[in-house]
All heavy atoms as an XYZ file, in Angstrom:
915
protein
N      23.564     -3.164      0.139
C      23.148     -4.255     -0.657
C      21.613     -4.422     -0.528
O      21.074     -4.395      0.565
C      23.831     -5.514     -0.206
C      23.329     -6.741     -0.924
S      24.489     -8.110     -0.947
C      25.444     -7.717     -2.369
N      20.938     -4.598     -1.650
C      19.488     -4.706     -1.588
C      19.070     -6.144     -1.258
O      19.754     -7.102     -1.609
C      18.868     -4.224     -2.874
C      18.918     -5.193     -4.037
C      18.179     -4.632     -5.251
C      18.152     -5.620     -6.378
N      17.470     -5.122     -7.532
N      17.915     -6.211     -0.617
C      17.326     -7.508     -0.247
C      15.860     -7.472     -0.702
O      15.152     -6.539     -0.392
C      17.419     -7.710      1.264
C      16.792     -9.014      1.728
C      16.872     -9.149      3.232
C      16.083    -10.370      3.673
N      15.896    -10.403      5.098
N      15.449     -8.506     -1.383
C      14.066     -8.605     -1.841
C      13.162     -9.015     -0.681
O      13.490     -9.920      0.075
C      13.942     -9.608     -3.004
C      14.836     -9.196     -4.178
C      12.495     -9.773     -3.446
C      14.578     -7.788     -4.723
N      12.030     -8.341     -0.557
C      11.065     -8.645      0.482
C       9.918     -9.448     -0.164
O       9.344     -9.048     -1.160
C      10.492     -7.355      1.123
C      11.610     -6.539      1.719
C       9.432     -7.711      2.154
C      11.182     -5.144      2.079
N       9.623    -10.587      0.465
C       8.512    -11.409     -0.012
C       7.782    -11.968      1.196
O       8.407    -12.433      2.135
C       9.030    -12.564     -0.881
N       6.444    -11.900      1.164
C       5.647    -12.398      2.247
C       4.349    -12.959      1.724
O       3.775    -12.441      0.747
C       5.364    -11.305      3.303
O       4.499    -11.844      4.326
C       4.701    -10.093      2.691
N       3.859    -14.026      2.361
C       2.579    -14.598      2.001
C       1.442    -13.798      2.635
O       0.268    -14.034      2.328
C       2.477    -16.043      2.490
C       3.409    -16.983      1.730
O       3.749    -16.648      0.592
O       3.784    -18.025      2.289
N       1.771    -12.809      3.487
C       0.748    -11.989      4.164
C       0.250    -10.858      3.293
O      -0.660    -10.102      3.690
C       1.306    -11.450      5.475
N       0.831    -10.691      2.094
C       0.419     -9.669      1.138
C       0.276    -10.362     -0.207
O       0.870    -11.418     -0.438
C       1.404     -8.520      1.100
N      -0.488     -9.760     -1.131
C      -0.682    -10.383     -2.433
C       0.664    -10.600     -3.156
O       1.568     -9.746     -3.085
C      -1.525     -9.372     -3.215
C      -2.188     -8.537     -2.170
C      -1.232     -8.517     -1.005
N       0.795    -11.711     -3.821
C       1.970    -11.997     -4.607
C       2.072    -11.024     -5.781
O       1.040    -10.515     -6.252
C       1.909    -13.442     -5.124
N       3.277    -10.770     -6.224
C       3.483     -9.911     -7.390
C       2.795    -10.527     -8.594
O       2.808    -11.732     -8.783
C       4.966     -9.718     -7.642
N       2.139     -9.694     -9.408
C       1.455    -10.199    -10.598
C       2.240     -9.874    -11.871
O       1.705     -9.807    -12.939
C      -0.003     -9.649    -10.688
C      -0.012     -8.130    -10.692
C      -0.850    -10.214     -9.592
C      -1.372     -7.520    -10.927
N       3.534     -9.663    -11.683
C       4.411     -9.352    -12.802
C       5.848     -9.465    -12.363
O       6.150     -9.932    -11.246
N       6.769     -9.002    -13.207
C       8.205     -9.088    -12.869
C       8.648     -7.970    -11.942
O       9.376     -7.052    -12.333
C       8.850     -8.998    -14.248
C       7.920     -8.152    -15.056
C       6.536     -8.500    -14.551
N       8.159     -8.045    -10.697
C       8.561     -7.052     -9.680
C       8.479     -7.718     -8.318
O       7.931     -8.803     -8.184
C       7.687     -5.796     -9.739
C       6.213     -6.045     -9.454
C       5.731     -5.959     -8.149
C       5.329     -6.331    -10.473
C       4.394     -6.195     -7.874
C       4.008     -6.564    -10.210
C       3.533     -6.493     -8.919
O       2.204     -6.731     -8.662
N       9.033     -7.064     -7.328
C       9.038     -7.588     -5.967
C       8.004     -6.860     -5.124
O       7.671     -5.705     -5.410
C      10.417     -7.359     -5.340
O      11.415     -8.009     -6.095
N       7.499     -7.524     -4.078
C       6.563     -6.853     -3.170
C       7.225     -5.659     -2.506
O       6.585     -4.662     -2.221
C       6.073     -7.819     -2.092
C       5.166     -8.915     -2.597
C       4.906     -9.951     -1.533
O       5.835    -10.380     -0.863
N       3.662    -10.321     -1.371
N       8.502     -5.775     -2.261
C       9.260     -4.691     -1.674
C      10.738     -4.960     -1.798
O      11.180     -6.059     -2.117
N      11.517     -3.897     -1.580
C      12.972     -3.995     -1.609
C      13.516     -3.291     -0.398
O      13.137     -2.142     -0.094
C      13.550     -3.391     -2.903
C      15.080     -3.399     -2.877
C      13.029     -4.131     -4.132
N      14.407     -3.961      0.314
C      15.091     -3.393      1.495
C      16.454     -2.920      1.006
O      17.287     -3.703      0.574
C      15.253     -4.474      2.570
C      15.785     -3.924      3.873
O      16.480     -2.894      3.851
O      15.538     -4.575      4.892
N      16.637     -1.613      1.056
C      17.884     -1.019      0.597
C      18.840     -0.738      1.755
O      19.799      0.007      1.588
N      18.581     -1.301      2.904
C      19.455     -1.068      4.083
C      18.834      0.000      4.955
O      18.221     -0.306      5.964
N      18.950      1.235      4.539
C      18.408      2.347      5.330
C      16.946      2.635      5.038
O      16.246      3.229      5.832
N      16.532      2.212      3.829
C      15.118      2.425      3.439
C      14.505      1.157      2.876
O      15.232      0.290      2.354
C      14.945      3.581      2.425
C      15.608      3.252      1.096
C      15.422      4.897      2.975
C      15.208      4.199     -0.019
N      13.213      1.065      3.004
C      12.441     -0.036      2.436
C      11.384      0.619      1.535
O      10.690      1.562      1.935
C      11.772     -0.897      3.512
C      10.792     -1.876      2.898
C      12.840     -1.619      4.316
N      11.281      0.092      0.307
C      10.299      0.604     -0.661
C       9.356     -0.532     -0.990
O       9.803     -1.635     -1.371
C      10.998      1.120     -1.924
C      11.993      2.241     -1.546
C       9.981      1.578     -2.948
C      12.867      2.687     -2.695
N       8.053     -0.281     -0.863
C       7.072     -1.280     -1.260
C       6.634     -1.001     -2.668
O       6.614      0.150     -3.119
C       5.829     -1.296     -0.357
O       5.025     -0.155     -0.645
C       6.210     -1.340      1.116
N       6.265     -2.039     -3.360
C       5.571     -1.873     -4.626
C       4.150     -1.405     -4.308
O       3.704     -1.508     -3.168
C       5.514     -3.204     -5.376
O       6.816     -3.553     -5.810
N       3.461     -0.927     -5.297
C       2.063     -0.557     -5.095
C       1.279     -1.766     -4.652
O       1.405     -2.842     -5.239
N       0.502     -1.579     -3.606
C      -0.282     -2.663     -3.071
C      -1.734     -2.530     -3.430
O      -2.388     -1.527     -3.082
C      -0.124     -2.742     -1.529
C       1.270     -3.066     -1.096
C       1.712     -4.421     -1.566
O       1.063     -5.433     -1.346
N       2.842     -4.469     -2.276
N      -2.220     -3.520     -4.181
C      -3.638     -3.550     -4.536
C      -4.465     -3.990     -3.318
O      -3.903     -4.587     -2.389
C      -3.833     -4.512     -5.699
C      -3.246     -4.066     -7.046
C      -3.365     -5.215     -8.061
C      -3.907     -2.812     -7.555
N      -5.751     -3.762     -3.349
C      -6.602     -4.110     -2.210
C      -7.074     -5.561     -2.195
O      -8.215     -5.875     -1.955
C      -7.777     -3.141     -2.368
C      -7.889     -2.944     -3.841
C      -6.453     -2.931     -4.337
N      -6.132     -6.470     -2.481
C      -6.462     -7.896     -2.537
C      -6.338     -8.491     -1.140
O      -5.305     -8.360     -0.483
C      -5.558     -8.639     -3.520
C      -5.764     -8.090     -4.943
C      -5.765    -10.136     -3.443
C      -4.774     -8.600     -5.965
N      -7.395     -9.147     -0.730
C      -7.391     -9.877      0.552
C      -6.745    -11.234      0.246
O      -7.309    -12.047     -0.496
C      -8.836    -10.046      1.026
C      -8.971    -10.797      2.322
O      -8.078    -11.611      2.683
O      -9.982    -10.593      3.014
N      -5.600    -11.498      0.891
C      -4.876    -12.745      0.566
C      -5.657    -13.992      0.986
O      -5.426    -15.071      0.438
C      -3.452    -12.782      1.165
C      -2.567    -11.731      0.484
C      -3.451    -12.621      2.648
N      -6.571    -13.854      1.917
C      -7.334    -15.032      2.367
C      -8.379    -15.462      1.347
O      -8.786    -16.612      1.301
C      -8.014    -14.782      3.718
O      -8.999    -13.802      3.602
N      -8.812    -14.505      0.473
C      -9.820    -14.839     -0.514
C      -9.303    -14.704     -1.938
O      -9.911    -15.277     -2.866
C     -11.058    -13.914     -0.376
O     -10.657    -12.571     -0.690
C     -11.666    -13.970      1.019
N      -8.265    -13.931     -2.124
C      -7.741    -13.673     -3.477
C      -8.567    -12.651     -4.241
O      -8.309    -12.389     -5.417
N      -9.540    -12.047     -3.545
C     -10.420    -11.064     -4.187
C     -10.184     -9.686     -3.571
O      -9.606     -9.563     -2.487
C     -11.880    -11.480     -3.994
N     -10.698     -8.661     -4.261
C     -10.645     -7.319     -3.699
C     -11.494     -7.275     -2.435
O     -12.546     -7.939     -2.328
C     -11.200     -6.282     -4.675
C     -10.256     -5.941     -5.800
C     -10.741     -5.584     -7.027
C      -8.888     -5.941     -5.609
C      -9.903     -5.235     -8.065
C      -8.016     -5.606     -6.644
C      -8.517     -5.240     -7.876
N     -11.058     -6.464     -1.498
C     -11.825     -6.228     -0.288
C     -13.153     -5.604     -0.641
O     -13.261     -4.808     -1.592
C     -11.038     -5.316      0.666
N     -14.178     -5.941      0.117
C     -15.503     -5.364     -0.088
C     -15.571     -4.027      0.630
O     -14.736     -3.683      1.452
C     -16.560     -6.298      0.451
C     -16.616     -7.607     -0.316
C     -17.720     -8.544      0.176
O     -18.545     -8.118      1.031
O     -17.740     -9.672     -0.297
N     -16.577     -3.248      0.286
C     -16.790     -1.969      0.973
C     -16.366     -0.765      0.163
O     -16.132      0.302      0.709
N     -16.264     -0.926     -1.155
C     -15.934      0.219     -2.007
C     -14.572      0.797     -1.720
O     -13.664      0.081     -1.304
N     -14.433      2.087     -1.910
C     -13.145      2.743     -1.746
C     -12.639      2.610     -0.300
O     -11.416      2.441     -0.087
C     -13.157      4.206     -2.229
C     -11.743      4.806     -2.248
C     -14.081      5.051     -1.372
C     -10.803      4.160     -3.224
N     -13.500      2.680      0.682
C     -13.075      2.581      2.083
C     -12.475      1.196      2.353
O     -11.377      1.083      2.923
C     -14.221      2.868      3.036
N     -13.172      0.173      1.950
C     -12.677     -1.204      2.142
C     -11.401     -1.481      1.372
O     -10.474     -2.122      1.880
N     -11.356     -0.973      0.165
C     -10.159     -1.184     -0.654
C      -8.945     -0.409     -0.114
O      -7.826     -0.917     -0.130
C     -10.440     -0.865     -2.110
C     -11.315     -1.892     -2.774
C     -11.292     -1.828     -4.285
O     -10.404     -1.268     -4.912
N     -12.316     -2.435     -4.900
N      -9.176      0.811      0.372
C      -8.090      1.596      0.958
C      -7.547      0.867      2.177
O      -6.316      0.708      2.367
C      -8.559      2.996      1.355
O      -8.991      3.684      0.179
C      -7.442      3.792      2.026
N      -8.434      0.394      3.036
C      -8.034     -0.325      4.245
C      -7.189     -1.548      3.886
O      -6.138     -1.781      4.458
C      -9.252     -0.719      5.049
C      -8.946     -1.424      6.366
C     -10.161     -1.561      7.262
N     -10.454     -0.260      7.907
C     -11.390      0.588      7.558
N     -12.219      0.337      6.562
N     -11.545      1.746      8.184
N      -7.637     -2.323      2.886
C      -6.898     -3.524      2.517
C      -5.538     -3.199      1.897
O      -4.557     -3.859      2.182
C      -7.723     -4.374      1.551
C      -7.098     -5.722      1.245
C      -6.984     -6.599      2.482
O      -7.993     -6.879      3.133
N      -5.780     -7.023      2.848
N      -5.488     -2.171      1.059
C      -4.211     -1.764      0.463
C      -3.221     -1.404      1.568
O      -2.029     -1.771      1.517
C      -4.385     -0.610     -0.491
O      -5.025     -1.034     -1.677
N      -3.686     -0.669      2.564
C      -2.785     -0.255      3.668
C      -2.404     -1.457      4.546
O      -1.279     -1.541      5.018
C      -3.430      0.856      4.497
C      -3.417      2.221      3.779
C      -4.354      3.206      4.475
C      -2.002      2.773      3.681
N      -3.315     -2.383      4.709
C      -2.949     -3.621      5.454
C      -1.880     -4.399      4.683
O      -0.965     -4.977      5.269
C      -4.179     -4.496      5.711
C      -5.152     -3.939      6.706
C      -4.637     -3.856      8.143
O      -3.516     -4.353      8.424
O      -5.327     -3.264      8.962
N      -1.968     -4.381      3.366
C      -0.971     -5.070      2.559
C       0.382     -4.353      2.614
O       1.433     -5.011      2.689
C      -1.458     -5.231      1.121
C      -2.662     -6.163      1.009
O      -2.910     -6.952      1.912
N      -3.382     -6.057     -0.053
N       0.358     -3.037      2.639
C       1.582     -2.276      2.827
C       2.202     -2.649      4.163
O       3.401     -2.919      4.307
C       1.332     -0.731      2.766
C       2.534      0.059      3.302
C       1.015     -0.299      1.344
N       1.358     -2.665      5.209
C       1.817     -3.020      6.544
C       2.479     -4.418      6.572
O       3.507     -4.618      7.208
C       0.658     -2.990      7.525
C       1.084     -3.187      8.959
C      -0.031     -3.436      9.975
N      -1.248     -2.733      9.829
C      -1.724     -1.766     10.628
N      -1.004     -1.375     11.660
N      -2.885     -1.212     10.426
N       1.864     -5.372      5.856
C       2.402     -6.735      5.823
C       3.782     -6.790      5.156
O       4.685     -7.507      5.632
C       1.435     -7.658      5.098
N       3.969     -6.057      4.081
C       5.292     -6.029      3.409
C       6.320     -5.395      4.340
O       7.415     -5.923      4.479
C       5.205     -5.293      2.068
C       6.589     -5.145      1.450
C       4.266     -6.022      1.088
N       5.960     -4.290      4.982
C       6.870     -3.629      5.905
C       7.217     -4.552      7.091
O       8.394     -4.611      7.505
C       6.294     -2.329      6.406
C       6.139     -1.228      5.376
C       5.403     -0.018      5.984
C       7.496     -0.806      4.806
N       6.226     -5.253      7.594
C       6.457     -6.170      8.727
C       7.477     -7.243      8.368
O       8.316     -7.631      9.186
C       5.136     -6.799      9.177
N       7.413     -7.718      7.151
C       8.381     -8.731      6.707
C       9.817     -8.176      6.767
O      10.763     -8.935      6.972
C       8.045     -9.188      5.282
C       8.895    -10.329      4.767
C       8.711    -11.638      5.506
O       7.652    -11.872      6.062
N       9.727    -12.457      5.557
N       9.951     -6.870      6.639
C      11.263     -6.229      6.714
C      11.575     -5.783      8.138
O      12.595     -5.123      8.382
C      11.309     -5.028      5.748
N      10.662     -6.053      9.082
C      10.890     -5.664     10.485
C      10.500     -4.223     10.789
O      10.959     -3.654     11.766
N       9.648     -3.657      9.946
C       9.236     -2.273     10.131
C       7.708     -2.201     10.312
O       6.992     -3.156     10.055
C       9.662     -1.412      8.936
C      11.145     -1.362      8.632
C      11.395     -0.568      7.352
C      11.895     -0.749      9.785
N       7.238     -1.014     10.690
C       5.820     -0.750     10.819
C       5.462      0.516     10.105
O       6.305      1.222      9.548
N       4.170      0.843     10.139
C       3.709      2.069      9.477
C       4.331      3.313     10.084
O       4.453      4.341      9.393
C       2.188      2.148      9.563
C       1.427      1.093      8.738
C      -0.068      1.194      8.973
C       1.737      1.217      7.242
N       4.762      3.250     11.342
C       5.425      4.413     11.970
C       6.758      4.739     11.293
O       7.286      5.821     11.454
C       5.617      4.195     13.457
C       6.618      3.111     13.824
C       6.048      1.703     13.790
O       4.860      1.487     13.449
O       6.807      0.777     14.146
N       7.296      3.827     10.499
C       8.566      4.039      9.789
C       8.353      4.668      8.413
O       9.323      5.028      7.761
C       9.297      2.705      9.616
C       9.707      2.070     10.938
O       8.993      1.202     11.432
N      10.767      2.571     11.518
N       7.107      4.775      7.990
C       6.826      5.299      6.633
C       7.087      6.776      6.591
O       6.631      7.562      7.415
C       5.369      4.975      6.223
C       5.048      5.624      4.888
C       5.159      3.458      6.164
N       7.873      7.187      5.552
C       8.175      8.597      5.370
C       7.487      9.195      4.140
O       7.372     10.403      4.006
C       9.689      8.862      5.303
C      10.364      8.067      4.177
C      10.346      8.520      6.641
C      11.830      8.427      3.909
N       7.004      8.317      3.223
C       6.328      8.819      2.026
C       5.398      7.758      1.474
O       5.757      6.556      1.471
C       7.386      9.171      0.944
C       6.855      9.462     -0.448
C       6.203     10.796     -0.538
C       5.947     11.272     -1.960
N       4.878     10.628     -2.697
N       4.231      8.137      1.053
C       3.327      7.252      0.344
C       2.861      7.903     -0.947
O       2.897      9.130     -1.075
C       2.066      6.881      1.176
O       1.331      8.074      1.434
C       2.439      6.175      2.467
N       2.464      7.073     -1.853
C       1.780      7.532     -3.037
C       0.488      6.743     -3.158
O       0.501      5.506     -3.058
C       2.639      7.332     -4.325
O       3.905      7.964     -4.131
C       1.955      7.930     -5.541
N      -0.604      7.456     -3.317
C      -1.924      6.850     -3.436
C      -2.406      7.094     -4.866
O      -2.470      8.238     -5.322
C      -2.938      7.487     -2.439
C      -4.320      6.904     -2.619
C      -2.438      7.329     -1.016
N      -2.708      6.011     -5.540
C      -3.230      6.067     -6.917
C      -4.726      5.784     -6.827
O      -5.129      4.720     -6.322
C      -2.552      5.036     -7.781
C      -1.064      5.195     -7.846
C      -0.242      4.449     -7.024
C      -0.459      6.084     -8.728
C       1.138      4.591     -7.052
C       0.909      6.252     -8.756
C       1.715      5.486     -7.921
N      -5.551      6.709     -7.278
C      -7.011      6.582     -7.236
C      -7.581      6.469     -8.633
O      -7.167      7.199     -9.549
C      -7.633      7.794     -6.553
C      -7.351      7.957     -5.063
C      -7.727      9.358     -4.609
C      -8.098      6.911     -4.284
N      -8.525      5.580     -8.784
C      -9.241      5.486    -10.047
C     -10.099      6.737    -10.271
O     -10.271      7.188    -11.397
C     -10.110      4.221    -10.079
C     -10.869      4.022    -11.361
C     -11.650      2.749    -11.361
C     -12.408      2.574    -12.658
N     -13.171      1.323    -12.661
N     -10.624      7.277     -9.168
C     -11.525      8.431     -9.248
C     -11.193      9.401     -8.106
O     -11.343      9.039     -6.963
C     -12.961      7.952     -9.164
C     -13.949      9.061     -9.389
O     -13.684     10.236     -9.145
N     -15.139      8.666     -9.850
N     -10.792     10.609     -8.442
C     -10.434     11.585     -7.420
C     -11.641     11.944     -6.559
O     -11.471     12.455     -5.443
C      -9.820     12.841     -8.055
C      -9.142     13.753     -7.050
S      -7.856     12.996     -6.008
C      -6.492     12.890     -7.150
N     -12.835     11.665     -6.993
C     -13.998     11.883     -6.149
C     -14.020     10.983     -4.909
O     -14.742     11.231     -3.972
C     -15.312     11.683     -6.941
C     -15.537     12.769     -7.975
O     -15.150     13.922     -7.760
N     -16.143     12.414     -9.092
N     -13.197      9.952     -4.922
C     -13.043      9.066     -3.782
C     -12.029      9.563     -2.754
O     -11.771      8.907     -1.750
C     -12.637      7.643     -4.250
C     -13.742      6.914     -4.956
O     -14.922      7.228     -4.723
O     -13.418      5.999     -5.758
N     -11.429     10.716     -3.019
C     -10.356     11.221     -2.156
C     -10.780     11.340     -0.708
O     -10.068     10.892      0.211
C      -9.861     12.576     -2.681
C      -8.728     13.146     -1.859
C      -7.418     12.745     -2.088
C      -8.981     14.057     -0.860
C      -6.370     13.265     -1.337
C      -7.942     14.580     -0.087
C      -6.641     14.198     -0.327
N     -11.919     11.940     -0.443
C     -12.371     12.139      0.931
C     -12.554     10.834      1.690
O     -12.071     10.658      2.801
C     -13.655     12.983      0.989
O     -13.384     14.248      0.360
C     -14.107     13.221      2.418
N     -13.226      9.870      1.050
C     -13.448      8.558      1.697
C     -12.120      7.825      1.900
O     -11.896      7.213      2.951
C     -14.390      7.726      0.863
N     -11.225      7.909      0.930
C      -9.906      7.310      1.073
C      -9.175      7.948      2.227
O      -8.564      7.287      3.083
C      -9.083      7.465     -0.234
C      -7.634      6.995     -0.143
S      -6.435      8.128      0.593
C      -6.521      9.543     -0.499
N      -9.210      9.275      2.288
C      -8.489     10.026      3.295
C      -8.952      9.692      4.728
O      -8.128      9.646      5.644
C      -8.682     11.529      3.024
C      -7.495     12.348      3.427
O      -6.362     11.908      3.249
N      -7.731     13.526      3.920
N     -10.242      9.465      4.902
C     -10.777      9.084      6.210
C     -10.161      7.785      6.696
O      -9.761      7.668      7.875
C     -12.288      9.007      6.172
C     -12.951     10.362      6.037
C     -14.459     10.268      5.816
O     -15.012      9.135      5.815
O     -15.089     11.329      5.632
N     -10.098      6.797      5.836
C      -9.488      5.513      6.219
C      -7.974      5.661      6.404
O      -7.407      5.176      7.365
C      -9.805      4.429      5.162
C      -9.052      3.136      5.486
C     -11.299      4.168      5.093
N      -7.357      6.365      5.486
C      -5.888      6.592      5.536
C      -5.512      7.206      6.894
O      -4.502      6.804      7.503
C      -5.498      7.484      4.394
C      -4.021      7.752      4.246
C      -3.242      7.000      3.384
C      -3.411      8.786      4.948
C      -1.890      7.248      3.217
C      -2.048      9.056      4.802
C      -1.310      8.269      3.941
O       0.045      8.534      3.772
N      -6.284      8.143      7.369
C      -5.993      8.821      8.649
C      -5.989      7.852      9.804
O      -5.286      8.063     10.808
C      -6.978      9.948      8.883
N      -6.788      6.790      9.757
C      -6.805      5.765     10.797
C      -5.453      5.060     10.905
O      -5.040      4.637     12.006
C      -7.893      4.736     10.538
C      -9.301      5.272     10.542
C     -10.312      4.231     10.087
O      -9.971      3.018     10.052
O     -11.402      4.620      9.708
N      -4.754      4.902      9.812
C      -3.508      4.193      9.779
C      -2.321      5.097     10.135
O      -1.250      4.612     10.526
C      -3.261      3.575      8.397
C      -4.103      2.358      8.154
C      -5.445      2.473      7.825
C      -3.573      1.086      8.253
C      -6.246      1.356      7.591
C      -4.343     -0.045      8.049
C      -5.693      0.102      7.711
N      -2.469      6.400      9.967
C      -1.422      7.368     10.284
C      -1.998      8.482     11.154
O      -2.136      9.621     10.716
C      -0.834      7.958      8.990
C      -0.221      6.933      8.090
C      -0.884      6.492      6.943
C       1.021      6.405      8.370
C      -0.320      5.542      6.119
C       1.623      5.458      7.526
C       0.942      5.042      6.387
N      -2.371      8.143     12.432
C      -3.057      9.105     13.287
C      -2.201     10.289     13.745
O      -2.755     11.362     14.033
C      -3.525      8.253     14.462
C      -2.559      7.117     14.504
C      -2.179      6.860     13.083
N      -0.908     10.116     13.831
C      -0.066     11.239     14.220
C       1.240     11.171     13.404
O       1.676     10.101     12.987
C       0.210     11.238     15.725
S       0.941      9.715     16.312
N       1.804     12.298     13.172
C       3.015     12.426     12.362
C       2.920     11.620     11.070
O       3.733     10.732     10.780
C       4.245     12.014     13.165
C       4.482     12.902     14.364
C       5.765     12.540     15.109
O       6.474     11.550     14.740
O       6.079     13.243     16.073
N       1.887     11.925     10.247
C       1.755     11.164      8.996
C       2.899     11.454      8.051
O       3.563     12.494      8.121
C       0.421     11.700      8.438
C       0.262     13.057      9.037
C       0.900     12.989     10.389
N       3.148     10.492      7.157
C       4.228     10.666      6.182
C       3.827     11.700      5.091
O       2.662     12.057      4.986
C       4.362      9.284      5.570
C       3.019      8.671      5.710
C       2.464      9.209      7.025
N       4.837     12.097      4.337
C       4.549     12.887      3.136
C       3.709     12.008      2.209
O       3.792     10.779      2.272
C       5.849     13.306      2.477
N       2.904     12.622      1.371
C       2.030     11.815      0.503
C       1.728     12.573     -0.780
O       1.552     13.761     -0.800
C       0.726     11.522      1.231
C      -0.223     10.669      0.398
C      -1.520     10.409      1.099
N      -2.403     11.579      1.018
C      -3.539     11.688      1.658
N      -3.966     10.733      2.453
N      -4.283     12.760      1.530
N       1.586     11.802     -1.837
C       1.013     12.280     -3.089
C      -0.213     11.434     -3.361
O      -0.239     10.246     -3.029
C       2.001     12.096     -4.255
O       3.187     12.814     -4.027
N      -1.233     12.039     -3.923
C      -2.421     11.299     -4.337
C      -2.760     11.750     -5.749
O      -2.917     12.962     -5.992
C      -3.600     11.573     -3.383
N      -2.874     10.798     -6.647
C      -3.142     11.117     -8.042
C      -4.244     10.244     -8.593
O      -4.403      9.095     -8.182
C      -1.861     10.974     -8.912
C      -0.815     11.972     -8.493
C      -1.324      9.563     -8.857
N      -4.996     10.804     -9.517
C      -6.001     10.023    -10.235
C      -5.331      9.429    -11.461
O      -4.576     10.120    -12.148
C      -7.174     10.919    -10.647
C      -8.260     10.159    -11.398
C      -9.397     11.061    -11.804
O      -9.326     11.651    -12.917
O     -10.349     11.184    -11.034
N      -5.631      8.157    -11.720
C      -5.055      7.491    -12.872
C      -6.172      6.943    -13.751
O      -7.303      6.741    -13.258
C      -4.101      6.350    -12.447
C      -2.886      6.916    -11.730
C      -4.797      5.332    -11.571
N      -5.884      6.725    -15.003
C      -6.897      6.246    -15.924
C      -7.397      4.845    -15.592
O      -8.597      4.534    -15.704
C      -6.382      6.272    -17.364
N      -6.470      4.006    -15.133
C      -6.826      2.636    -14.817
C      -5.772      1.995    -13.933
O      -4.597      2.298    -14.069
C      -6.962      1.833    -16.111
C      -7.613      0.501    -15.928
C      -7.974     -0.103    -17.276
N      -8.597     -1.402    -17.067
C      -8.676     -2.345    -17.978
N      -8.176     -2.111    -19.171
N      -9.259     -3.484    -17.708
N      -6.205      1.141    -13.033
C      -5.293      0.404    -12.134
C      -5.358     -1.074    -12.469
O      -6.347     -1.546    -13.041
C      -5.674      0.633    -10.673
C      -5.367      2.039    -10.158
C      -6.095      2.304     -8.837
C      -3.876      2.232     -9.978
N      -4.316     -1.834    -12.105
C      -4.344     -3.275    -12.368
C      -5.613     -3.914    -11.815
O      -6.064     -3.576    -10.717
C      -3.099     -3.793    -11.658
C      -2.159     -2.617    -11.658
C      -3.063     -1.411    -11.473
N      -6.156     -4.812    -12.576
C      -7.372     -5.582    -12.192
C      -8.570     -4.660    -11.924
O      -9.498     -5.041    -11.257
C      -7.076     -6.477    -10.985
C      -6.020     -7.531    -11.290
C      -5.892     -8.496    -10.176
C      -4.921     -9.582    -10.559
N      -5.200    -10.849     -9.939
N      -8.489     -3.416    -12.380
C      -9.561     -2.410    -12.206
C      -9.820     -2.075    -10.745
O     -10.959     -1.796    -10.347
C     -10.840     -2.836    -12.909
C     -10.684     -2.834    -14.418
O     -10.060     -1.866    -14.921
O     -11.159     -3.747    -15.101
N      -8.745     -2.069     -9.934
C      -8.865     -1.653     -8.555
C      -9.296     -0.190     -8.461
O      -9.111      0.573     -9.399
C      -7.529     -1.845     -7.818
N      -9.840      0.177     -7.308
C     -10.219      1.572     -7.055
C      -9.034      2.366     -6.498
O      -9.014      3.591     -6.612
C     -11.404      1.642     -6.096
C     -12.693      0.968     -6.523
C     -13.731      1.080     -5.416
C     -13.200      1.573     -7.829
N      -8.081      1.658     -5.885
C      -6.942      2.320     -5.255
C      -5.729      1.389     -5.230
O      -5.895      0.163     -5.229
C      -7.304      2.758     -3.790
C      -7.592      1.561     -2.926
C      -6.253      3.652     -3.183
N      -4.563      1.955     -5.239
C      -3.315      1.247     -5.061
C      -2.400      2.195     -4.283
O      -2.377      3.386     -4.535
C      -2.687      0.919     -6.413
C      -1.382      0.152     -6.318
C      -0.815     -0.253     -7.670
O      -1.280      0.265     -8.722
O       0.089     -1.082     -7.706
N      -1.680      1.626     -3.307
C      -0.852      2.463     -2.417
C       0.554      1.874     -2.332
O       0.707      0.657     -2.110
C      -1.479      2.587     -1.019
C      -2.871      3.193     -1.120
C      -0.596      3.470     -0.095
C      -3.665      3.229      0.177
N       1.553      2.722     -2.468
C       2.936      2.333     -2.263
C       3.546      3.183     -1.150
O       3.047      4.266     -0.858
C       3.754      2.467     -3.574
C       3.853      3.895     -4.070
C       4.565      4.025     -5.419
O       4.605      3.063     -6.180
O       5.074      5.115     -5.675
N       4.644      2.701     -0.581
C       5.250      3.406      0.541
C       6.772      3.304      0.529
O       7.339      2.357     -0.008
C       4.744      2.836      1.851
N       7.381      4.287      1.137
C       8.815      4.313      1.410
C       8.953      4.456      2.909
O       8.357      5.344      3.519
C       9.527      5.498      0.679
C       9.343      5.365     -0.820
C      11.020      5.512      1.077
C       9.826      6.570     -1.598
N       9.730      3.549      3.499
C       9.934      3.567      4.947
C      11.416      3.667      5.265
O      12.276      3.248      4.449
C       9.327      2.326      5.584
N      11.726      4.177      6.444
C      13.106      4.376      6.857
C      13.371      3.602      8.137
O      12.515      3.538      9.020
C      13.308      5.863      7.098
C      14.714      6.325      7.086
S      14.697      8.120      6.973
C      15.871      8.456      8.209
N      14.522      3.036      8.253
C      14.933      2.341      9.476
C      15.293      3.352     10.545
O      15.713      4.401     10.348
C      16.120      1.453      9.221
C      15.745      0.280      8.326
C      16.719     -0.851      8.465
N      16.330     -1.901      7.588
C      15.360     -2.783      7.870
N      14.736     -2.732      8.996
N      15.036     -3.712      7.010
């Protein structure tokens, strides 16, 4: 049975979707924009700051389900500009220092609110 995940520690959904869904054995987060919930604005610091904030938001959604980043088995990173891949990757590596999950990274034409990055994750219990 699925359970909707909602937390004030991550940005609220800006449409008809949930921050995450707990499917019992797996938890799937929606794409997390780099919004700092304390300010309601994008994190400063360009792609590095936005990547860090997106991953902190992923972490917050997972925490609400009782999981951590160590439970993540797959992520998808959506980049506004693939030229930001190296800078994104450096920050991403800080969050997954060993046994990183599988990952896809794709460049997209545009992200919600003109973000530089959006990250979603699948985690396993």
